[in-house]
mmCIF file as gemmi writes it, N, C-alpha and C atoms, coordinates in Angstrom:
data_model
loop_
_atom_site.group_PDB
_atom_site.id
_atom_site.type_symbol
_atom_site.label_atom_id
_atom_site.label_alt_id
_atom_site.label_comp_id
_atom_site.label_asym_id
_atom_site.label_entity_id
_atom_site.label_seq_id
_atom_site.pdbx_PDB_ins_code
_atom_site.Cartn_x
_atom_site.Cartn_y
_atom_site.Cartn_z
_atom_site.occupancy
_atom_site.B_iso_or_equiv
_atom_site.pdbx_formal_charge
_atom_site.auth_seq_id
_atom_site.auth_asym_id
_atom_site.pdbx_PDB_model_num
ATOM 1 N N . MET Axp A 1 ? 17.334 -2.678 -0.236 1 0 ? 1 A 1
ATOM 2 C CA . MET Axp A 1 ? 16.756 -1.369 -0.038 1 0 ? 1 A 1
ATOM 3 C C . MET Axp A 1 ? 17.451 -0.73 1.161 1 0 ? 1 A 1
ATOM 4 N N . GLY Axp A 2 ? 17.86 0.5 1.027 1 0 ? 2 A 1
ATOM 5 C CA . GLY Axp A 2 ? 18.552 1.193 2.102 1 0 ? 2 A 1
ATOM 6 C C . GLY Axp A 2 ? 17.633 2.168 2.822 1 0 ? 2 A 1
ATOM 7 N N . VAL Axp A 3 ? 18.146 2.727 3.883 1 0 ? 3 A 1
ATOM 8 C CA . VAL Axp A 3 ? 17.406 3.711 4.672 1 0 ? 3 A 1
ATOM 9 C C . VAL Axp A 3 ? 18.166 5.027 4.606 1 0 ? 3 A 1
ATOM 10 N N . LEU Axp A 4 ? 17.463 6.083 4.288 1 0 ? 4 A 1
ATOM 11 C CA . LEU Axp A 4 ? 18.037 7.421 4.313 1 0 ? 4 A 1
ATOM 12 C C . LEU Axp A 4 ? 17.546 8.105 5.579 1 0 ? 4 A 1
ATOM 13 N N . ALA Axp A 5 ? 18.437 8.436 6.481 1 0 ? 5 A 1
ATOM 14 C CA . ALA Axp A 5 ? 18.069 9.087 7.739 1 0 ? 5 A 1
ATOM 15 C C . ALA Axp A 5 ? 18.358 10.575 7.609 1 0 ? 5 A 1
ATOM 16 N N . LEU Axp A 6 ? 17.349 11.387 7.868 1 0 ? 6 A 1
ATOM 17 C CA . LEU Axp A 6 ? 17.475 12.838 7.769 1 0 ? 6 A 1
ATOM 18 C C . LEU Axp A 6 ? 17.068 13.491 9.08 1 0 ? 6 A 1
ATOM 19 N N . THR Axp A 7 ? 17.641 14.63 9.357 1 0 ? 7 A 1
ATOM 20 C CA . THR Axp A 7 ? 17.219 15.439 10.488 1 0 ? 7 A 1
ATOM 21 C C . THR Axp A 7 ? 16.51 16.669 9.933 1 0 ? 7 A 1
ATOM 22 N N . ARG Axp A 8 ? 15.304 16.904 10.386 1 0 ? 8 A 1
ATOM 23 C CA . ARG Axp A 8 ? 14.518 18.052 9.941 1 0 ? 8 A 1
ATOM 24 C C . ARG Axp A 8 ? 13.919 18.722 11.164 1 0 ? 8 A 1
ATOM 25 N N . LYS Axp A 9 ? 13.67 20.012 11.071 1 0 ? 9 A 1
ATOM 26 C CA . LYS Axp A 9 ? 13.027 20.78 12.129 1 0 ? 9 A 1
ATOM 27 C C . LYS Axp A 9 ? 11.624 21.161 11.68 1 0 ? 9 A 1
ATOM 28 N N . LYS Axp A 10 ? 10.828 21.613 12.617 1 0 ? 10 A 1
ATOM 29 C CA . LYS Axp A 10 ? 9.474 22.066 12.308 1 0 ? 10 A 1
ATOM 30 C C . LYS Axp A 10 ? 9.535 23.084 11.167 1 0 ? 10 A 1
ATOM 31 N N . GLY Axp A 11 ? 8.675 22.886 10.186 1 0 ? 11 A 1
ATOM 32 C CA . GLY Axp A 11 ? 8.603 23.778 9.035 1 0 ? 11 A 1
ATOM 33 C C . GLY Axp A 11 ? 9.502 23.367 7.882 1 0 ? 11 A 1
ATOM 34 N N . GLU Axp A 12 ? 10.45 22.474 8.131 1 0 ? 12 A 1
ATOM 35 C CA . GLU Axp A 12 ? 11.31 21.994 7.062 1 0 ? 12 A 1
ATOM 36 C C . GLU Axp A 12 ? 10.653 20.809 6.365 1 0 ? 12 A 1
ATOM 37 N N . SER Axp A 13 ? 11.147 20.471 5.19 1 0 ? 13 A 1
ATOM 38 C CA . SER Axp A 13 ? 10.517 19.394 4.436 1 0 ? 13 A 1
ATOM 39 C C . SER Axp A 13 ? 11.561 18.598 3.672 1 0 ? 13 A 1
ATOM 40 N N . ILE Axp A 14 ? 11.093 17.5 3.08 1 0 ? 14 A 1
ATOM 41 C CA . ILE Axp A 14 ? 11.9 16.702 2.162 1 0 ? 14 A 1
ATOM 42 C C . ILE Axp A 14 ? 11.073 16.498 0.898 1 0 ? 14 A 1
ATOM 43 N N . MET Axp A 15 ? 11.753 16.268 -0.205 1 0 ? 15 A 1
ATOM 44 C CA . MET Axp A 15 ? 11.083 15.995 -1.472 1 0 ? 15 A 1
ATOM 45 C C . MET Axp A 15 ? 11.32 14.538 -1.847 1 0 ? 15 A 1
ATOM 46 N N . ILE Axp A 16 ? 10.278 13.896 -2.345 1 0 ? 16 A 1
ATOM 47 C CA . ILE Axp A 16 ? 10.378 12.54 -2.889 1 0 ? 16 A 1
ATOM 48 C C . ILE Axp A 16 ? 10.05 12.68 -4.367 1 0 ? 16 A 1
ATOM 49 N N . ALA Axp A 17 ? 11.021 12.35 -5.182 1 0 ? 17 A 1
ATOM 50 C CA . ALA Axp A 17 ? 10.934 12.621 -6.623 1 0 ? 17 A 1
ATOM 51 C C . ALA Axp A 17 ? 10.688 14.122 -6.794 1 0 ? 17 A 1
ATOM 52 N N . SER Axp A 18 ? 9.921 14.494 -7.796 1 0 ? 18 A 1
ATOM 53 C CA . SER Axp A 18 ? 9.691 15.923 -8.013 1 0 ? 18 A 1
ATOM 54 C C . SER Axp A 18 ? 8.278 16.349 -7.653 1 0 ? 18 A 1
ATOM 55 N N . ASN Axp A 19 ? 7.463 15.396 -7.173 1 0 ? 19 A 1
ATOM 56 C CA . ASN Axp A 19 ? 6.055 15.739 -6.971 1 0 ? 19 A 1
ATOM 57 C C . ASN Axp A 19 ? 5.49 15.388 -5.599 1 0 ? 19 A 1
ATOM 58 N N . ILE Axp A 20 ? 6.33 14.948 -4.656 1 0 ? 20 A 1
ATOM 59 C CA . ILE Axp A 20 ? 5.836 14.627 -3.311 1 0 ? 20 A 1
ATOM 60 C C . ILE Axp A 20 ? 6.704 15.36 -2.299 1 0 ? 20 A 1
ATOM 61 N N . GLU Axp A 21 ? 6.043 16.138 -1.449 1 0 ? 21 A 1
ATOM 62 C CA . GLU Axp A 21 ? 6.754 16.878 -0.405 1 0 ? 21 A 1
ATOM 63 C C . GLU Axp A 21 ? 6.219 16.445 0.955 1 0 ? 21 A 1
ATOM 64 N N . VAL Axp A 22 ? 7.141 16.13 1.855 1 0 ? 22 A 1
ATOM 65 C CA . VAL Axp A 22 ? 6.78 15.759 3.223 1 0 ? 22 A 1
ATOM 66 C C . VAL Axp A 22 ? 7.284 16.877 4.135 1 0 ? 22 A 1
ATOM 67 N N . ILE Axp A 23 ? 6.34 17.5 4.871 1 0 ? 23 A 1
ATOM 68 C CA . ILE Axp A 23 ? 6.646 18.66 5.703 1 0 ? 23 A 1
ATOM 69 C C . ILE Axp A 23 ? 6.513 18.287 7.174 1 0 ? 23 A 1
ATOM 70 N N . ILE Axp A 24 ? 7.46 18.719 7.999 1 0 ? 24 A 1
ATOM 71 C CA . ILE Axp A 24 ? 7.349 18.535 9.445 1 0 ? 24 A 1
ATOM 72 C C . ILE Axp A 24 ? 6.462 19.658 9.964 1 0 ? 24 A 1
ATOM 73 N N . LEU Axp A 25 ? 5.258 19.303 10.438 1 0 ? 25 A 1
ATOM 74 C CA . LEU Axp A 25 ? 4.319 20.31 10.934 1 0 ? 25 A 1
ATOM 75 C C . LEU Axp A 25 ? 4.56 20.638 12.399 1 0 ? 25 A 1
ATOM 76 N N . SER Axp A 26 ? 4.835 19.599 13.198 1 0 ? 26 A 1
ATOM 77 C CA . SER Axp A 26 ? 5.081 19.841 14.619 1 0 ? 26 A 1
ATOM 78 C C . SER Axp A 26 ? 5.779 18.637 15.235 1 0 ? 26 A 1
ATOM 79 N N . VAL Axp A 27 ? 6.433 18.89 16.358 1 0 ? 27 A 1
ATOM 80 C CA . VAL Axp A 27 ? 7.095 17.838 17.119 1 0 ? 27 A 1
ATOM 81 C C . VAL Axp A 27 ? 6.705 18.035 18.574 1 0 ? 27 A 1
ATOM 82 N N . HIS Axp A 28 ? 6.097 17.005 19.172 1 0 ? 28 A 1
ATOM 83 C CA . HIS Axp A 28 ? 5.682 17.041 20.582 1 0 ? 28 A 1
ATOM 84 C C . HIS Axp A 28 ? 6.185 15.76 21.235 1 0 ? 28 A 1
ATOM 85 N N . GLY Axp A 29 ? 7.268 15.862 21.982 1 0 ? 29 A 1
ATOM 86 C CA . GLY Axp A 29 ? 7.847 14.672 22.617 1 0 ? 29 A 1
ATOM 87 C C . GLY Axp A 29 ? 8.297 13.689 21.561 1 0 ? 29 A 1
ATOM 88 N N . GLU Axp A 30 ? 7.716 12.484 21.585 1 0 ? 30 A 1
ATOM 89 C CA . GLU Axp A 30 ? 8.08 11.45 20.615 1 0 ? 30 A 1
ATOM 90 C C . GLU Axp A 30 ? 7.166 11.442 19.397 1 0 ? 30 A 1
ATOM 91 N N . GLN Axp A 31 ? 6.208 12.356 19.338 1 0 ? 31 A 1
ATOM 92 C CA . GLN Axp A 31 ? 5.289 12.401 18.201 1 0 ? 31 A 1
ATOM 93 C C . GLN Axp A 31 ? 5.703 13.488 17.217 1 0 ? 31 A 1
ATOM 94 N N . VAL Axp A 32 ? 5.693 13.117 15.958 1 0 ? 32 A 1
ATOM 95 C CA . VAL Axp A 32 ? 5.99 14.053 14.875 1 0 ? 32 A 1
ATOM 96 C C . VAL Axp A 32 ? 4.755 14.121 13.991 1 0 ? 32 A 1
ATOM 97 N N . ARG Axp A 33 ? 4.283 15.315 13.713 1 0 ? 33 A 1
ATOM 98 C CA . ARG Axp A 33 ? 3.126 15.499 12.839 1 0 ? 33 A 1
ATOM 99 C C . ARG Axp A 33 ? 3.642 15.89 11.462 1 0 ? 33 A 1
ATOM 100 N N . LEU Axp A 34 ? 3.246 15.094 10.448 1 0 ? 34 A 1
ATOM 101 C CA . LEU Axp A 34 ? 3.713 15.297 9.088 1 0 ? 34 A 1
ATOM 102 C C . LEU Axp A 34 ? 2.592 15.805 8.198 1 0 ? 34 A 1
ATOM 103 N N . GLY Axp A 35 ? 2.953 16.606 7.221 1 0 ? 35 A 1
ATOM 104 C CA . GLY Axp A 35 ? 2.044 16.998 6.156 1 0 ? 35 A 1
ATOM 105 C C . GLY Axp A 35 ? 2.613 16.453 4.855 1 0 ? 35 A 1
ATOM 106 N N . ILE Axp A 36 ? 1.751 15.952 3.994 1 0 ? 36 A 1
ATOM 107 C CA . ILE Axp A 36 ? 2.215 15.37 2.731 1 0 ? 36 A 1
ATOM 108 C C . ILE Axp A 36 ? 1.476 16.052 1.595 1 0 ? 36 A 1
ATOM 109 N N . ILE Axp A 37 ? 2.235 16.614 0.681 1 0 ? 37 A 1
ATOM 110 C CA . ILE Axp A 37 ? 1.673 17.221 -0.525 1 0 ? 37 A 1
ATOM 111 C C . ILE Axp A 37 ? 2.044 16.298 -1.684 1 0 ? 37 A 1
ATOM 112 N N . ALA Axp A 38 ? 1.016 15.738 -2.333 1 0 ? 38 A 1
ATOM 113 C CA . ALA Axp A 38 ? 1.248 14.794 -3.422 1 0 ? 38 A 1
ATOM 114 C C . ALA Axp A 38 ? 0.079 14.875 -4.396 1 0 ? 38 A 1
ATOM 115 N N . PRO Axp A 39 ? 0.287 14.438 -5.625 1 0 ? 39 A 1
ATOM 116 C CA . PRO Axp A 39 ? -0.822 14.388 -6.581 1 0 ? 39 A 1
ATOM 117 C C . PRO Axp A 39 ? -1.944 13.491 -6.055 1 0 ? 39 A 1
ATOM 118 N N . LYS Axp A 40 ? -3.177 13.812 -6.434 1 0 ? 40 A 1
ATOM 119 C CA . LYS Axp A 40 ? -4.326 13.041 -5.948 1 0 ? 40 A 1
ATOM 120 C C . LYS Axp A 40 ? -4.257 11.57 -6.342 1 0 ? 40 A 1
ATOM 121 N N . GLU Axp A 41 ? -3.62 11.269 -7.466 1 0 ? 41 A 1
ATOM 122 C CA . GLU Axp A 41 ? -3.571 9.877 -7.922 1 0 ? 41 A 1
ATOM 123 C C . GLU Axp A 41 ? -2.537 9.042 -7.165 1 0 ? 41 A 1
ATOM 124 N N . VAL Axp A 42 ? -1.772 9.654 -6.281 1 0 ? 42 A 1
ATOM 125 C CA . VAL Axp A 42 ? -0.786 8.926 -5.483 1 0 ? 42 A 1
ATOM 126 C C . VAL Axp A 42 ? -1.447 8.517 -4.164 1 0 ? 42 A 1
ATOM 127 N N . PRO Axp A 43 ? -1.679 7.206 -3.968 1 0 ? 43 A 1
ATOM 128 C CA . PRO Axp A 43 ? -2.295 6.777 -2.71 1 0 ? 43 A 1
ATOM 129 C C . PRO Axp A 43 ? -1.299 6.922 -1.554 1 0 ? 43 A 1
ATOM 130 N N . ILE Axp A 44 ? -1.796 7.389 -0.414 1 0 ? 44 A 1
ATOM 131 C CA . ILE Axp A 44 ? -0.965 7.555 0.78 1 0 ? 44 A 1
ATOM 132 C C . ILE Axp A 44 ? -1.691 6.867 1.936 1 0 ? 44 A 1
ATOM 133 N N . TYR Axp A 45 ? -1.015 5.916 2.569 1 0 ? 45 A 1
ATOM 134 C CA . TYR Axp A 45 ? -1.597 5.168 3.678 1 0 ? 45 A 1
ATOM 135 C C . TYR Axp A 45 ? -0.622 5.118 4.837 1 0 ? 45 A 1
ATOM 136 N N . ARG Axp A 46 ? -1.161 5.016 6.064 1 0 ? 46 A 1
ATOM 137 C CA . ARG Axp A 46 ? -0.314 4.64 7.199 1 0 ? 46 A 1
ATOM 138 C C . ARG Axp A 46 ? 0.158 3.215 6.924 1 0 ? 46 A 1
ATOM 139 N N . LYS Axp A 47 ? 1.365 2.881 7.338 1 0 ? 47 A 1
ATOM 140 C CA . LYS Axp A 47 ? 1.941 1.576 7.004 1 0 ? 47 A 1
ATOM 141 C C . LYS Axp A 47 ? 1.067 0.422 7.477 1 0 ? 47 A 1
ATOM 142 N N . GLU Axp A 48 ? 0.539 0.508 8.714 1 0 ? 48 A 1
ATOM 143 C CA . GLU Axp A 48 ? -0.26 -0.605 9.232 1 0 ? 48 A 1
ATOM 144 C C . GLU Axp A 48 ? -1.535 -0.805 8.409 1 0 ? 48 A 1
ATOM 145 N N . LEU Axp A 49 ? -2.129 0.277 7.903 1 0 ? 49 A 1
ATOM 146 C CA . LEU Axp A 49 ? -3.314 0.165 7.063 1 0 ? 49 A 1
ATOM 147 C C . LEU Axp A 49 ? -2.941 -0.41 5.7 1 0 ? 49 A 1
ATOM 148 N N . TYR Axp A 50 ? -1.828 0.032 5.14 1 0 ? 50 A 1
ATOM 149 C CA . TYR Axp A 50 ? -1.345 -0.491 3.861 1 0 ? 50 A 1
ATOM 150 C C . TYR Axp A 50 ? -1.101 -1.994 3.955 1 0 ? 50 A 1
ATOM 151 N N . GLU Axp A 51 ? -0.476 -2.445 5.041 1 0 ? 51 A 1
ATOM 152 C CA . GLU Axp A 51 ? -0.214 -3.868 5.219 1 0 ? 51 A 1
ATOM 153 C C . GLU Axp A 51 ? -1.514 -4.66 5.339 1 0 ? 51 A 1
ATOM 154 N N . GLN Axp A 52 ? -2.51 -4.091 6.018 1 0 ? 52 A 1
ATOM 155 C CA . GLN Axp A 52 ? -3.808 -4.758 6.145 1 0 ? 52 A 1
ATOM 156 C C . GLN Axp A 52 ? -4.486 -4.879 4.781 1 0 ? 52 A 1
ATOM 157 N N . ILE Axp A 53 ? -4.476 -3.814 4 1 0 ? 53 A 1
ATOM 158 C CA . ILE Axp A 53 ? -5.079 -3.829 2.662 1 0 ? 53 A 1
ATOM 159 C C . ILE Axp A 53 ? -4.38 -4.862 1.789 1 0 ? 53 A 1
ATOM 160 N N . THR Axp A 54 ? -3.057 -4.866 1.812 1 0 ? 54 A 1
ATOM 161 C CA . THR Axp A 54 ? -2.282 -5.816 1.012 1 0 ? 54 A 1
ATOM 162 C C . THR Axp A 54 ? -2.597 -7.253 1.408 1 0 ? 54 A 1
ATOM 163 N N . SER Axp A 55 ? -2.663 -7.505 2.707 1 0 ? 55 A 1
ATOM 164 C CA . SER Axp A 55 ? -2.968 -8.845 3.198 1 0 ? 55 A 1
ATOM 165 C C . SER Axp A 55 ? -4.363 -9.288 2.752 1 0 ? 55 A 1
ATOM 166 N N . GLU Axp A 56 ? -5.349 -8.405 2.879 1 0 ? 56 A 1
ATOM 167 C CA . GLU Axp A 56 ? -6.717 -8.739 2.475 1 0 ? 56 A 1
ATOM 168 C C . GLU Axp A 56 ? -6.803 -8.973 0.969 1 0 ? 56 A 1
ATOM 169 N N . ASN Axp A 57 ? -6.073 -8.172 0.188 1 0 ? 57 A 1
ATOM 170 C CA . ASN Axp A 57 ? -6.072 -8.368 -1.264 1 0 ? 57 A 1
ATOM 171 C C . ASN Axp A 57 ? -5.442 -9.705 -1.639 1 0 ? 57 A 1
ATOM 172 N N . ASN Axp A 58 ? -4.334 -10.051 -0.981 1 0 ? 58 A 1
ATOM 173 C CA . ASN Axp A 58 ? -3.685 -11.344 -1.248 1 0 ? 58 A 1
ATOM 174 C C . ASN Axp A 58 ? -4.607 -12.494 -0.891 1 0 ? 58 A 1
ATOM 175 N N . GLU Axp A 59 ? -5.282 -12.375 0.242 1 0 ? 59 A 1
ATOM 176 C CA . GLU Axp A 59 ? -6.205 -13.431 0.675 1 0 ? 59 A 1
ATOM 177 C C . GLU Axp A 59 ? -7.358 -13.581 -0.31 1 0 ? 59 A 1
ATOM 178 N N . ALA Axp A 60 ? -7.907 -12.461 -0.754 1 0 ? 60 A 1
ATOM 179 C CA . ALA Axp A 60 ? -9.014 -12.496 -1.711 1 0 ? 60 A 1
ATOM 180 C C . ALA Axp A 60 ? -8.569 -13.11 -3.029 1 0 ? 60 A 1
ATOM 181 N N . THR Axp A 61 ? -7.365 -12.794 -3.455 1 0 ? 61 A 1
ATOM 182 C CA . THR Axp A 61 ? -6.833 -13.346 -4.7 1 0 ? 61 A 1
ATOM 183 C C . THR Axp A 61 ? -6.657 -14.857 -4.584 1 0 ? 61 A 1
ATOM 184 N N . GLN Axp A 62 ? -6.173 -15.33 -3.437 1 0 ? 62 A 1
ATOM 185 C CA . GLN Axp A 62 ? -5.997 -16.766 -3.246 1 0 ? 62 A 1
ATOM 186 C C . GLN Axp A 62 ? -7.335 -17.482 -3.305 1 0 ? 62 A 1
ATOM 187 N N . HIS Axp A 63 ? -8.367 -16.916 -2.655 1 0 ? 63 A 1
ATOM 188 C CA . HIS Axp A 63 ? -9.696 -17.529 -2.683 1 0 ? 63 A 1
ATOM 189 C C . HIS Axp A 63 ? -10.257 -17.504 -4.09 1 0 ? 63 A 1
ATOM 190 N N . LEU Axp A 64 ? -10.032 -16.405 -4.806 1 0 ? 64 A 1
ATOM 191 C CA . LEU Axp A 64 ? -10.508 -16.29 -6.176 1 0 ? 64 A 1
ATOM 192 C C . LEU Axp A 64 ? -9.837 -17.333 -7.045 1 0 ? 64 A 1
ATOM 193 N N . ASN Axp A 65 ? -8.528 -17.504 -6.895 1 0 ? 65 A 1
ATOM 194 C CA . ASN Axp A 65 ? -7.795 -18.485 -7.694 1 0 ? 65 A 1
ATOM 195 C C . ASN Axp A 65 ? -8.296 -19.896 -7.444 1 0 ? 65 A 1
ATOM 196 N N . VAL Axp A 66 ? -8.603 -20.235 -6.192 1 0 ? 66 A 1
ATOM 197 C CA . VAL Axp A 66 ? -9.126 -21.564 -5.868 1 0 ? 66 A 1
ATOM 198 C C . VAL Axp A 66 ? -10.489 -21.746 -6.535 1 0 ? 66 A 1
ATOM 199 N N . GLY Axp A 67 ? -11.336 -20.732 -6.468 1 0 ? 67 A 1
ATOM 200 C CA . GLY Axp A 67 ? -12.65 -20.805 -7.096 1 0 ? 67 A 1
ATOM 201 C C . GLY Axp A 67 ? -12.552 -20.95 -8.603 1 0 ? 67 A 1
ATOM 202 N N . VAL Axp A 68 ? -11.652 -20.219 -9.222 1 0 ? 68 A 1
ATOM 203 C CA . VAL Axp A 68 ? -11.458 -20.292 -10.671 1 0 ? 68 A 1
ATOM 204 C C . VAL Axp A 68 ? -10.973 -21.685 -11.061 1 0 ? 68 A 1
ATOM 205 N N . MET Axp A 69 ? -10.033 -22.219 -10.303 1 0 ? 69 A 1
ATOM 206 C CA . MET Axp A 69 ? -9.515 -23.555 -10.608 1 0 ? 69 A 1
ATOM 207 C C . MET Axp A 69 ? -10.612 -24.61 -10.471 1 0 ? 69 A 1
ATOM 208 N N . LYS Axp A 70 ? -11.437 -24.497 -9.437 1 0 ? 70 A 1
ATOM 209 C CA . LYS Axp A 70 ? -12.535 -25.457 -9.265 1 0 ? 70 A 1
ATOM 210 C C . LYS Axp A 70 ? -13.481 -25.403 -10.453 1 0 ? 70 A 1
ATOM 211 N N . ASN Axp A 71 ? -13.806 -24.191 -10.899 1 0 ? 71 A 1
ATOM 212 C CA . ASN Axp A 71 ? -14.695 -24.047 -12.054 1 0 ? 71 A 1
ATOM 213 C C . ASN Axp A 71 ? -14.066 -24.612 -13.316 1 0 ? 71 A 1
ATOM 214 N N . MET Axp A 72 ? -12.777 -24.399 -13.511 1 0 ? 72 A 1
ATOM 215 C CA . MET Axp A 72 ? -12.096 -24.938 -14.683 1 0 ? 72 A 1
ATOM 216 C C . MET Axp A 72 ? -12.127 -26.46 -14.674 1 0 ? 72 A 1
ATOM 217 N N . LEU Axp A 73 ? -11.841 -27.052 -13.519 1 0 ? 73 A 1
ATOM 218 C CA . LEU Axp A 73 ? -11.863 -28.51 -13.421 1 0 ? 73 A 1
ATOM 219 C C . LEU Axp A 73 ? -13.268 -29.053 -13.64 1 0 ? 73 A 1
ATOM 220 N N . ARG Axp A 74 ? -14.266 -28.374 -13.079 1 0 ? 74 A 1
ATOM 221 C CA . ARG Axp A 74 ? -15.655 -28.79 -13.258 1 0 ? 74 A 1
ATOM 222 C C . ARG Axp A 74 ? -16.021 -28.731 -14.738 1 0 ? 74 A 1
ATOM 223 N N . ASN Axp A 75 ? -15.627 -27.662 -15.422 1 0 ? 75 A 1
ATOM 224 C CA . ASN Axp A 75 ? -15.934 -27.526 -16.854 1 0 ? 75 A 1
ATOM 225 C C . ASN Axp A 75 ? -15.229 -28.587 -17.672 1 0 ? 75 A 1
ATOM 226 N N . GLN Axp A 76 ? -13.979 -28.904 -17.327 1 0 ? 76 A 1
ATOM 227 C CA . GLN Axp A 76 ? -13.246 -29.946 -18.034 1 0 ? 76 A 1
ATOM 228 C C . GLN Axp A 76 ? -13.942 -31.297 -17.877 1 0 ? 76 A 1
ATOM 229 N N . ASN Axp A 77 ? -14.378 -31.595 -16.657 1 0 ? 77 A 1
ATOM 230 C CA . ASN Axp A 77 ? -15.069 -32.865 -16.411 1 0 ? 77 A 1
ATOM 231 C C . ASN Axp A 77 ? -16.372 -32.939 -17.162 1 0 ? 77 A 1
ATOM 232 N N . GLU Axp A 78 ? -17.107 -31.843 -17.224 1 0 ? 78 A 1
ATOM 233 C CA . GLU Axp A 78 ? -18.383 -31.817 -17.952 1 0 ? 78 A 1
ATOM 234 C C . GLU Axp A 78 ? -18.15 -32.02 -19.448 1 0 ? 78 A 1
ATOM 235 N N . GLU Axp A 79 ? -17.061 -31.421 -19.986 1 0 ? 79 A 1
ATOM 236 C CA . GLU Axp A 79 ? -16.761 -31.558 -21.408 1 0 ? 79 A 1
ATOM 237 C C . GLU Axp A 79 ? -16.387 -33.009 -21.735 1 0 ? 79 A 1
ATOM 238 N N . LYS Axp A 80 ? -15.667 -33.666 -20.829 1 0 ? 80 A 1
ATOM 239 C CA . LYS Axp A 80 ? -15.262 -35.044 -21.064 1 0 ? 80 A 1
ATOM 240 C C . LYS Axp A 80 ? -16.466 -35.984 -21.059 1 0 ? 80 A 1
ATOM 241 N N . GLN Axp A 81 ? -17.495 -35.651 -20.276 1 0 ? 81 A 1
ATOM 242 C CA . GLN Axp A 81 ? -18.664 -36.503 -20.169 1 0 ? 81 A 1
ATOM 243 C C . GLN Axp A 81 ? -19.585 -36.352 -21.36 1 0 ? 81 A 1
ATOM 244 N N . VAL Axp A 82 ? -19.45 -35.279 -22.114 1 0 ? 82 A 1
ATOM 245 C CA . VAL Axp A 82 ? -20.336 -35.041 -23.253 1 0 ? 82 A 1
ATOM 246 C C . VAL Axp A 82 ? -19.931 -35.82 -24.468 1 0 ? 82 A 1
C-alpha cells in the first residue's frame, strides 16, 4: 500500500472515488480541521477509535470461537455416551 501526499489549502478538497469528498476547513498551527462528505452508509472513524473497535471485535470473536468449540466438544461427548 502506498501513500499519496497532497498539498491543499483552506477551502480546497480531495475526492476519494466518486462519492467521498474531504475538505480542508481550517488550518491552525499544526492542527488541520477536515470536513468529510460521504454517503450515510460509509462508516467514518478516527483511526484510534477504528483500531479500538477492530481490536474489541477480534477479541469478542476469539472468545466466541472458544465458547463454540467447548459446546461442540461437550455435545460430541454427550452423543458418545448415549
